[in-house]
N, CA, C and O atoms as a GROMACS GRO file, in nm:
protein
  468
    1MET      N    1  -2.095  -0.210   1.566
    1MET     CA    2  -1.974  -0.249   1.495
    1MET      C    3  -1.934  -0.388   1.540
    1MET      O    4  -1.929  -0.416   1.660
    2GLY      N    5  -1.905  -0.475   1.444
    2GLY     CA    6  -1.866  -0.612   1.475
    2GLY      C    7  -1.721  -0.639   1.440
    2GLY      O    8  -1.645  -0.550   1.402
    3LYS      N    9  -1.686  -0.764   1.453
    3LYS     CA   10  -1.551  -0.809   1.419
    3LYS      C   11  -1.565  -0.928   1.326
    3LYS      O   12  -1.622  -1.031   1.363
    4VAL      N   13  -1.513  -0.914   1.205
    4VAL     CA   14  -1.521  -1.018   1.104
    4VAL      C   15  -1.384  -1.084   1.092
    4VAL      O   16  -1.282  -1.017   1.078
    5VAL      N   17  -1.384  -1.217   1.098
    5VAL     CA   18  -1.262  -1.296   1.085
    5VAL      C   19  -1.279  -1.388   0.965
    5VAL      O   20  -1.376  -1.462   0.955
    6ILE      N   21  -1.180  -1.382   0.873
    6ILE     CA   22  -1.187  -1.464   0.752
    6ILE      C   23  -1.057  -1.541   0.737
    6ILE      O   24  -0.948  -1.484   0.746
    7THR      N   25  -1.069  -1.671   0.713
    7THR     CA   26  -0.954  -1.756   0.687
    7THR      C   27  -0.945  -1.783   0.537
    7THR      O   28  -1.044  -1.820   0.474
    8CYS      N   29  -0.826  -1.763   0.482
    8CYS     CA   30  -0.800  -1.789   0.340
    8CYS      C   31  -0.714  -1.915   0.334
    8CYS      O   32  -0.599  -1.916   0.380
    9ASN      N   33  -0.769  -2.023   0.275
    9ASN     CA   34  -0.707  -2.155   0.280
    9ASN      C   35  -0.632  -2.198   0.155
    9ASN      O   36  -0.597  -2.315   0.144
   10GLY      N   37  -0.606  -2.108   0.062
   10GLY     CA   38  -0.534  -2.149  -0.058
   10GLY      C   39  -0.496  -2.030  -0.143
   10GLY      O   40  -0.531  -1.916  -0.113
   11SER      N   41  -0.424  -2.058  -0.251
   11SER     CA   42  -0.374  -1.951  -0.337
   11SER      C   43  -0.445  -1.945  -0.472
   11SER      O   44  -0.399  -1.878  -0.564
   12GLU      N   45  -0.556  -2.016  -0.484
   12GLU     CA   46  -0.637  -2.011  -0.605
   12GLU      C   47  -0.731  -1.891  -0.598
   12GLU      O   48  -0.766  -1.847  -0.489
   13PRO      N   49  -0.772  -1.837  -0.713
   13PRO     CA   50  -0.864  -1.724  -0.711
   13PRO      C   51  -0.990  -1.750  -0.627
   13PRO      O   52  -1.041  -1.659  -0.562
   14SER      N   53  -1.039  -1.872  -0.629
   14SER     CA   54  -1.160  -1.904  -0.551
   14SER      C   55  -1.136  -1.894  -0.400
   14SER      O   56  -1.231  -1.880  -0.324
   15ASN      N   57  -1.010  -1.901  -0.358
   15ASN     CA   58  -0.974  -1.882  -0.217
   15ASN      C   59  -0.943  -1.737  -0.186
   15ASN      O   60  -0.967  -1.690  -0.075
   16LEU      N   61  -0.889  -1.665  -0.284
   16LEU     CA   62  -0.837  -1.531  -0.260
   16LEU      C   63  -0.940  -1.420  -0.271
   16LEU      O   64  -0.941  -1.328  -0.189
   17TYR      N   65  -1.026  -1.427  -0.369
   17TYR     CA   66  -1.121  -1.317  -0.389
   17TYR      C   67  -1.220  -1.300  -0.274
   17TYR      O   68  -1.238  -1.188  -0.226
   18PRO      N   69  -1.287  -1.406  -0.227
   18PRO     CA   70  -1.389  -1.385  -0.123
   18PRO      C   71  -1.339  -1.315   0.004
   18PRO      O   72  -1.408  -1.225   0.052
   19PRO      N   73  -1.223  -1.351   0.059
   19PRO     CA   74  -1.181  -1.280   0.180
   19PRO      C   75  -1.164  -1.130   0.160
   19PRO      O   76  -1.195  -1.050   0.249
   20PHE      N   77  -1.114  -1.091   0.042
   20PHE     CA   78  -1.088  -0.950   0.019
   20PHE      C   79  -1.212  -0.873  -0.026
   20PHE      O   80  -1.226  -0.755   0.006
   21ILE      N   81  -1.302  -0.939  -0.098
   21ILE     CA   82  -1.427  -0.873  -0.136
   21ILE      C   83  -1.516  -0.857  -0.012
   21ILE      O   84  -1.565  -0.747   0.016
   22ILE      N   85  -1.538  -0.965   0.061
   22ILE     CA   86  -1.622  -0.959   0.180
   22ILE      C   87  -1.555  -0.874   0.288
   22ILE      O   88  -1.621  -0.798   0.358
   23GLY      N   89  -1.423  -0.888   0.301
   23GLY     CA   90  -1.350  -0.808   0.398
   23GLY      C   91  -1.361  -0.659   0.372
   23GLY      O   92  -1.379  -0.581   0.465
   24SER      N   93  -1.352  -0.619   0.245
   24SER     CA   94  -1.368  -0.478   0.209
   24SER      C   95  -1.506  -0.428   0.246
   24SER      O   96  -1.522  -0.318   0.297
   25SER      N   97  -1.605  -0.510   0.219
   25SER     CA   98  -1.743  -0.473   0.253
   25SER      C   99  -1.761  -0.459   0.403
   25SER      O  100  -1.828  -0.366   0.450
   26ALA      N  101  -1.702  -0.549   0.480
   26ALA     CA  102  -1.711  -0.542   0.626
   26ALA      C  103  -1.647  -0.414   0.678
   26ALA      O  104  -1.704  -0.345   0.763
   27LEU      N  105  -1.529  -0.382   0.626
   27LEU     CA  106  -1.461  -0.259   0.669
   27LEU      C  107  -1.542  -0.136   0.632
   27LEU      O  108  -1.554  -0.043   0.712
   28ALA      N  109  -1.596  -0.135   0.511
   28ALA     CA  110  -1.677  -0.021   0.467
   28ALA      C  111  -1.804  -0.004   0.551
   28ALA      O  112  -1.858   0.105   0.562
   29SER      N  113  -1.849  -0.114   0.612
   29SER     CA  114  -1.968  -0.111   0.698
   29SER      C  115  -1.934  -0.075   0.842
   29SER      O  116  -2.023  -0.066   0.926
   30GLY      N  117  -1.806  -0.056   0.870
   30GLY     CA  118  -1.765  -0.017   1.004
   30GLY      C  119  -1.718  -0.130   1.093
   30GLY      O  120  -1.691  -0.108   1.211
   31ASP      N  121  -1.708  -0.251   1.038
   31ASP     CA  122  -1.660  -0.364   1.117
   31ASP      C  123  -1.508  -0.368   1.120
   31ASP      O  124  -1.442  -0.314   1.031
   32ASP      N  125  -1.453  -0.431   1.221
   32ASP     CA  126  -1.310  -0.464   1.224
   32ASP      C  127  -1.292  -0.590   1.140
   32ASP      O  128  -1.384  -0.671   1.128
   33LEU      N  129  -1.173  -0.606   1.083
   33LEU     CA  130  -1.146  -0.721   0.996
   33LEU      C  131  -1.012  -0.783   1.028
   33LEU      O  132  -0.912  -0.714   1.045
   34LEU      N  133  -1.012  -0.916   1.036
   34LEU     CA  134  -0.890  -0.994   1.049
   34LEU      C  135  -0.895  -1.103   0.943
   34LEU      O  136  -0.987  -1.184   0.941
   35ILE      N  137  -0.794  -1.105   0.856
   35ILE     CA  138  -0.782  -1.212   0.757
   35ILE      C  139  -0.660  -1.294   0.795
   35ILE      O  140  -0.552  -1.240   0.815
   36PHE      N  141  -0.680  -1.426   0.805
   36PHE     CA  142  -0.570  -1.518   0.835
   36PHE      C  143  -0.540  -1.600   0.711
   36PHE      O  144  -0.628  -1.669   0.658
   37LEU      N  145  -0.417  -1.593   0.664
   37LEU     CA  146  -0.372  -1.667   0.546
   37LEU      C  147  -0.301  -1.793   0.593
   37LEU      O  148  -0.196  -1.786   0.657
   38THR      N  149  -0.358  -1.908   0.561
   38THR     CA  150  -0.296  -2.034   0.600
   38THR      C  151  -0.171  -2.057   0.514
   38THR      O  152  -0.150  -1.986   0.416
   39PRO      N  153  -0.087  -2.154   0.551
   39PRO     CA  154   0.034  -2.178   0.473
   39PRO      C  155   0.009  -2.200   0.324
   39PRO      O  156   0.091  -2.158   0.242
   40SER      N  157  -0.101  -2.263   0.287
   40SER     CA  158  -0.126  -2.287   0.145
   40SER      C  159  -0.160  -2.160   0.069
   40SER      O  160  -0.158  -2.160  -0.055
   41ALA      N  161  -0.192  -2.051   0.138
   41ALA     CA  162  -0.219  -1.923   0.072
   41ALA      C  163  -0.091  -1.842   0.050
   41ALA      O  164  -0.090  -1.747  -0.028
   42ALA      N  165   0.017  -1.878   0.117
   42ALA     CA  166   0.140  -1.798   0.116
   42ALA      C  167   0.194  -1.766  -0.023
   42ALA      O  168   0.234  -1.652  -0.046
   43PRO      N  169   0.197  -1.861  -0.118
   43PRO     CA  170   0.256  -1.829  -0.249
   43PRO      C  171   0.190  -1.710  -0.319
   43PRO      O  172   0.257  -1.638  -0.393
   44ALA      N  173   0.064  -1.689  -0.297
   44ALA     CA  174  -0.006  -1.578  -0.362
   44ALA      C  175   0.039  -1.443  -0.309
   44ALA      O  176   0.015  -1.341  -0.374
   45PHE      N  177   0.102  -1.439  -0.192
   45PHE     CA  178   0.139  -1.312  -0.132
   45PHE      C  179   0.288  -1.282  -0.143
   45PHE      O  180   0.342  -1.196  -0.074
   46LYS      N  181   0.352  -1.356  -0.233
   46LYS     CA  182   0.488  -1.322  -0.271
   46LYS      C  183   0.478  -1.197  -0.360
   46LYS      O  184   0.386  -1.186  -0.441
   47LYS      N  185   0.571  -1.104  -0.346
   47LYS     CA  186   0.569  -0.980  -0.425
   47LYS      C  187   0.553  -1.014  -0.573
   47LYS      O  188   0.620  -1.103  -0.625
   48GLY      N  189   0.464  -0.941  -0.639
   48GLY     CA  190   0.445  -0.955  -0.782
   48GLY      C  191   0.346  -1.061  -0.827
   48GLY      O  192   0.321  -1.074  -0.946
   49VAL      N  193   0.288  -1.137  -0.734
   49VAL     CA  194   0.200  -1.247  -0.773
   49VAL      C  195   0.055  -1.201  -0.790
   49VAL      O  196  -0.005  -1.227  -0.894
   50ILE      N  197  -0.001  -1.134  -0.690
   50ILE     CA  198  -0.145  -1.104  -0.703
   50ILE      C  199  -0.175  -1.004  -0.815
   50ILE      O  200  -0.289  -0.994  -0.860
   51GLU      N  201  -0.074  -0.932  -0.858
   51GLU     CA  202  -0.093  -0.842  -0.973
   51GLU      C  203  -0.134  -0.920  -1.098
   51GLU      O  204  -0.200  -0.866  -1.187
   52ASN      N  205  -0.094  -1.045  -1.104
   52ASN     CA  206  -0.118  -1.128  -1.222
   52ASN      C  207  -0.237  -1.221  -1.210
   52ASN      O  208  -0.265  -1.298  -1.301
   53ILE      N  209  -0.308  -1.213  -1.098
   53ILE     CA  210  -0.427  -1.296  -1.080
   53ILE      C  211  -0.548  -1.215  -1.124
   53ILE      O  212  -0.584  -1.115  -1.062
   54LYS      N  213  -0.609  -1.259  -1.231
   54LYS     CA  214  -0.725  -1.188  -1.287
   54LYS      C  215  -0.839  -1.287  -1.305
   54LYS      O  216  -0.818  -1.401  -1.346
   55LYS      N  217  -0.959  -1.242  -1.275
   55LYS     CA  218  -1.080  -1.320  -1.301
   55LYS      C  219  -1.182  -1.228  -1.366
   55LYS      O  220  -1.213  -1.121  -1.313
   56LYS      N  221  -1.232  -1.271  -1.479
   56LYS     CA  222  -1.329  -1.191  -1.554
   56LYS      C  223  -1.447  -1.155  -1.463
   56LYS      O  224  -1.505  -1.240  -1.396
   57GLY      N  225  -1.480  -1.026  -1.463
   57GLY     CA  226  -1.595  -0.978  -1.387
   57GLY      C  227  -1.567  -0.948  -1.241
   57GLY      O  228  -1.655  -0.898  -1.171
   58LEU      N  229  -1.446  -0.976  -1.194
   58LEU     CA  230  -1.412  -0.950  -1.054
   58LEU      C  231  -1.317  -0.831  -1.043
   58LEU      O  232  -1.243  -0.803  -1.137
   59PRO      N  233  -1.319  -0.761  -0.930
   59PRO     CA  234  -1.230  -0.645  -0.912
   59PRO      C  235  -1.084  -0.687  -0.916
   59PRO      O  236  -1.050  -0.804  -0.903
   60ASP      N  237  -0.998  -0.589  -0.934
   60ASP     CA  238  -0.854  -0.610  -0.932
   60ASP      C  239  -0.813  -0.655  -0.791
   60ASP      O  240  -0.841  -0.586  -0.693
   61LEU      N  241  -0.746  -0.769  -0.782
   61LEU     CA  242  -0.712  -0.825  -0.651
   61LEU      C  243  -0.612  -0.738  -0.576
   61LEU      O  244  -0.621  -0.725  -0.454
   62LEU      N  245  -0.517  -0.678  -0.646
   62LEU     CA  246  -0.421  -0.590  -0.579
   62LEU      C  247  -0.492  -0.469  -0.520
   62LEU      O  248  -0.460  -0.426  -0.409
   63GLU      N  249  -0.589  -0.413  -0.593
   63GLU     CA  250  -0.665  -0.300  -0.539
   63GLU      C  251  -0.744  -0.341  -0.416
   63GLU      O  252  -0.754  -0.264  -0.320
   64LEU      N  253  -0.801  -0.461  -0.417
   64LEU     CA  254  -0.873  -0.511  -0.300
   64LEU      C  255  -0.778  -0.524  -0.180
   64LEU      O  256  -0.810  -0.482  -0.069
   65TYR      N  257  -0.662  -0.584  -0.204
   65TYR     CA  258  -0.562  -0.602  -0.098
   65TYR      C  259  -0.521  -0.467  -0.039
   65TYR      O  260  -0.522  -0.449   0.083
   66ASP      N  261  -0.486  -0.373  -0.127
   66ASP     CA  262  -0.445  -0.241  -0.080
   66ASP      C  263  -0.559  -0.170  -0.008
   66ASP      O  264  -0.537  -0.102   0.092
   67GLY      N  265  -0.681  -0.186  -0.058
   67GLY     CA  266  -0.797  -0.124   0.005
   67GLY      C  267  -0.821  -0.176   0.145
   67GLY      O  268  -0.850  -0.098   0.237
   68VAL      N  269  -0.809  -0.306   0.163
   68VAL     CA  270  -0.825  -0.366   0.297
   68VAL      C  271  -0.721  -0.307   0.392
   68VAL      O  272  -0.754  -0.273   0.506
   69ARG      N  273  -0.600  -0.295   0.347
   69ARG     CA  274  -0.494  -0.238   0.432
   69ARG      C  275  -0.523  -0.092   0.465
   69ARG      O  276  -0.509  -0.050   0.580
   70GLU      N  277  -0.563  -0.015   0.364
   70GLU     CA  278  -0.590   0.128   0.384
   70GLU      C  279  -0.707   0.152   0.479
   70GLU      O  280  -0.709   0.252   0.551
   71LEU      N  281  -0.804   0.061   0.478
   71LEU     CA  282  -0.920   0.075   0.564
   71LEU      C  283  -0.897   0.019   0.705
   71LEU      O  284  -0.987   0.021   0.789
   72GLY      N  285  -0.776  -0.030   0.731
   72GLY     CA  286  -0.742  -0.076   0.865
   72GLY      C  287  -0.759  -0.224   0.890
   72GLY      O  288  -0.752  -0.268   1.005
   73GLY      N  289  -0.782  -0.302   0.785
   73GLY     CA  290  -0.791  -0.446   0.802
   73GLY      C  291  -0.657  -0.506   0.839
   73GLY      O  292  -0.552  -0.457   0.796
   74LYS      N  293  -0.659  -0.610   0.918
   74LYS     CA  294  -0.536  -0.677   0.960
   74LYS      C  295  -0.524  -0.809   0.884
   74LYS      O  296  -0.621  -0.885   0.874
   75ILE      N  297  -0.405  -0.834   0.830
   75ILE     CA  298  -0.381  -0.956   0.753
   75ILE      C  299  -0.262  -1.028   0.816
   75ILE      O  300  -0.151  -0.976   0.823
   76ILE      N  301  -0.289  -1.150   0.862
   76ILE     CA  302  -0.185  -1.232   0.924
   76ILE      C  303  -0.157  -1.352   0.833
   76ILE      O  304  -0.248  -1.424   0.793
   77LEU      N  305  -0.030  -1.372   0.802
   77LEU     CA  306   0.014  -1.491   0.728
   77LEU      C  307   0.073  -1.589   0.828
   77LEU      O  308   0.160  -1.553   0.907
   78CYS      N  309   0.024  -1.713   0.826
   78CYS     CA  310   0.075  -1.816   0.916
   78CYS      C  311   0.224  -1.835   0.893
   78CYS      O  312   0.269  -1.855   0.780
   79GLU      N  313   0.300  -1.830   1.000
   79GLU     CA  314   0.445  -1.840   0.991
   79GLU      C  315   0.491  -1.972   0.929
   79GLU      O  316   0.601  -1.979   0.874
   80LEU      N  317   0.410  -2.076   0.937
   80LEU     CA  318   0.447  -2.205   0.877
   80LEU      C  319   0.459  -2.195   0.725
   80LEU      O  320   0.531  -2.272   0.662
   81GLY      N  321   0.387  -2.099   0.665
   81GLY     CA  322   0.392  -2.081   0.520
   81GLY      C  323   0.528  -2.043   0.469
   81GLY      O  324   0.561  -2.071   0.353
   82LEU      N  325   0.609  -1.979   0.552
   82LEU     CA  326   0.743  -1.940   0.508
   82LEU      C  327   0.829  -2.062   0.481
   82LEU      O  328   0.886  -2.076   0.373
   83ASP      N  329   0.838  -2.152   0.579
   83ASP     CA  330   0.920  -2.272   0.562
   83ASP      C  331   0.864  -2.365   0.455
   83ASP      O  332   0.938  -2.420   0.374
   84VAL      N  333   0.732  -2.383   0.456
   84VAL     CA  334   0.668  -2.474   0.361
   84VAL      C  335   0.698  -2.434   0.217
   84VAL      O  336   0.716  -2.520   0.130
   85HIS      N  337   0.704  -2.303   0.192
   85HIS     CA  338   0.721  -2.255   0.054
   85HIS      C  339   0.856  -2.187   0.031
   85HIS      O  340   0.873  -2.115  -0.067
   86ASP      N  341   0.952  -2.209   0.122
   86ASP     CA  342   1.086  -2.150   0.111
   86ASP      C  343   1.081  -2.000   0.087
   86ASP      O  344   1.148  -1.948  -0.002
   87LEU      N  345   1.002  -1.930   0.167
   87LEU     CA  346   0.987  -1.785   0.156
   87LEU      C  347   1.052  -1.716   0.275
   87LEU      O  348   1.061  -1.771   0.384
   88LYS      N  349   1.098  -1.594   0.250
   88LYS     CA  350   1.148  -1.509   0.357
   88LYS      C  351   1.052  -1.390   0.365
   88LYS      O  352   0.983  -1.359   0.268
   89GLN      N  353   1.049  -1.324   0.479
   89GLN     CA  354   0.957  -1.212   0.496
   89GLN      C  355   0.979  -1.106   0.388
   89GLN      O  356   0.884  -1.044   0.341
   90GLU      N  357   1.103  -1.084   0.349
   90GLU     CA  358   1.131  -0.982   0.247
   90GLU      C  359   1.080  -1.021   0.108
   90GLU      O  360   1.073  -0.936   0.019
   91ASP      N  361   1.044  -1.149   0.089
   91ASP     CA  362   0.984  -1.194  -0.038
   91ASP      C  363   0.837  -1.157  -0.048
   91ASP      O  364   0.778  -1.160  -0.156
   92LEU      N  365   0.777  -1.122   0.065
   92LEU     CA  366   0.632  -1.106   0.074
   92LEU      C  367   0.588  -0.961   0.057
   92LEU      O  368   0.666  -0.868   0.076
   93ARG      N  369   0.462  -0.944   0.023
   93ARG     CA  370   0.401  -0.811   0.009
   93ARG      C  371   0.410  -0.735   0.139
   93ARG      O  372   0.415  -0.794   0.247
   94ASP      N  373   0.412  -0.605   0.128
   94ASP     CA  374   0.405  -0.520   0.246
   94ASP      C  375   0.267  -0.534   0.310
   94ASP      O  376   0.168  -0.561   0.241
   95GLY      N  377   0.262  -0.516   0.439
   95GLY     CA  378   0.134  -0.514   0.508
   95GLY      C  379   0.092  -0.645   0.571
   95GLY      O  380  -0.014  -0.653   0.632
   96LEU      N  381   0.174  -0.748   0.556
   96LEU     CA  382   0.142  -0.876   0.618
   96LEU      C  383   0.210  -0.887   0.754
   96LEU      O  384   0.327  -0.853   0.768
   97GLU      N  385   0.136  -0.934   0.851
   97GLU     CA  386   0.196  -0.969   0.979
   97GLU      C  387   0.223  -1.119   0.974
   97GLU      O  388   0.136  -1.195   0.933
   98ILE      N  389   0.340  -1.161   1.015
   98ILE     CA  390   0.374  -1.303   1.020
   98ILE      C  391   0.355  -1.349   1.164
   98ILE      O  392   0.416  -1.294   1.256
   99ALA      N  393   0.270  -1.449   1.183
   99ALA     CA  394   0.242  -1.498   1.319
   99ALA      C  395   0.188  -1.641   1.309
   99ALA      O  396   0.154  -1.688   1.201
  100GLY      N  397   0.180  -1.705   1.420
  100GLY     CA  398   0.130  -1.841   1.425
  100GLY      C  399  -0.020  -1.848   1.447
  100GLY      O  400  -0.086  -1.747   1.472
  101ALA      N  401  -0.070  -1.968   1.437
  101ALA     CA  402  -0.213  -1.991   1.455
  101ALA      C  403  -0.259  -1.951   1.595
  101ALA      O  404  -0.373  -1.907   1.612
  102THR      N  405  -0.174  -1.966   1.693
  102THR     CA  406  -0.211  -1.928   1.830
  102THR      C  407  -0.241  -1.779   1.838
  102THR      O  408  -0.337  -1.739   1.904
  103THR      N  409  -0.161  -1.698   1.772
  103THR     CA  410  -0.185  -1.553   1.767
  103THR      C  411  -0.318  -1.524   1.698
  103THR      O  412  -0.397  -1.443   1.745
  104PHE      N  413  -0.342  -1.593   1.586
  104PHE     CA  414  -0.467  -1.574   1.515
  104PHE      C  415  -0.587  -1.606   1.604
  104PHE      O  416  -0.681  -1.528   1.612
  105VAL      N  417  -0.583  -1.720   1.670
  105VAL     CA  418  -0.695  -1.761   1.756
  105VAL      C  419  -0.718  -1.658   1.866
  105VAL      O  420  -0.833  -1.624   1.895
  106LYS      N  421  -0.612  -1.608   1.924
  106LYS     CA  422  -0.626  -1.507   2.030
  106LYS      C  423  -0.688  -1.379   1.974
  106LYS      O  424  -0.777  -1.321   2.035
  107GLU      N  425  -0.641  -1.335   1.857
  107GLU     CA  426  -0.691  -1.210   1.798
  107GLU      C  427  -0.832  -1.226   1.743
  107GLU      O  428  -0.904  -1.127   1.728
  108ALA      N  429  -0.873  -1.348   1.711
  108ALA     CA  430  -1.007  -1.373   1.659
  108ALA      C  431  -1.113  -1.376   1.769
  108ALA      O  432  -1.233  -1.375   1.741
  109GLU      N  433  -1.067  -1.380   1.893
  109GLU     CA  434  -1.162  -1.387   2.005
  109GLU      C  435  -1.262  -1.273   1.999
  109GLU      O  436  -1.227  -1.157   1.976
  110GLY      N  437  -1.387  -1.306   2.020
  110GLY     CA  438  -1.493  -1.207   2.022
  110GLY      C  439  -1.547  -1.171   1.884
  110GLY      O  440  -1.626  -1.077   1.870
  111SER      N  441  -1.506  -1.246   1.782
  111SER     CA  442  -1.555  -1.214   1.648
  111SER      C  443  -1.706  -1.239   1.640
  111SER      O  444  -1.760  -1.329   1.705
  112THR      N  445  -1.770  -1.159   1.560
  112THR     CA  446  -1.914  -1.170   1.543
  112THR      C  447  -1.950  -1.247   1.417
  112THR      O  448  -2.064  -1.290   1.401
  113LEU      N  449  -1.852  -1.264   1.327
  113LEU     CA  450  -1.873  -1.339   1.203
  113LEU      C  451  -1.741  -1.403   1.165
  113LEU      O  452  -1.637  -1.337   1.164
  114SER      N  453  -1.744  -1.532   1.134
  114SER     CA  454  -1.624  -1.605   1.096
  114SER      C  455  -1.652  -1.679   0.966
  114SER      O  456  -1.751  -1.753   0.956
  115LEU      N  457  -1.565  -1.660   0.867
  115LEU     CA  458  -1.580  -1.723   0.736
  115LEU      C  459  -1.448  -1.789   0.696
  115LEU      O  460  -1.341  -1.752   0.744
  116SER      N  461  -1.458  -1.887   0.607
  116SER     CA  462  -1.339  -1.956   0.559
  116SER      C  463  -1.354  -1.987   0.411
  116SER      O  464  -1.457  -2.037   0.367
  117PHE      N  465  -1.249  -1.957   0.335
  117PHE     CA  466  -1.251  -1.983   0.190
  117PHE      C  467  -1.124  -2.054   0.148
  117PHE      O  468  -1.106  -2.084   0.030
   0.00000   0.00000   0.00000
């Protein structure tokens, strides 16, 4: 069993789908998963947003998000994203941990695979 760490660097579908598709696969394979959402990804995790992000031929993003959470994946949103985008924690989806990059780096220690999208 390994530890997969994925950084999501934006709120476009090309940034959002890979972490959750690959992350789901890692969890299903028995790996631990940590997804770090940089400040530029924050707008996508406001309540009601990912429900409306659709890409032909790709799975439902909300189902992927919920699946990652149900399988025990950890999702950290960089705390800087709140101020940058005038968001409060109550504006955001359930299941996000708000923390800084230092926390992410510490929790990523010992990862066996690191990806960034």
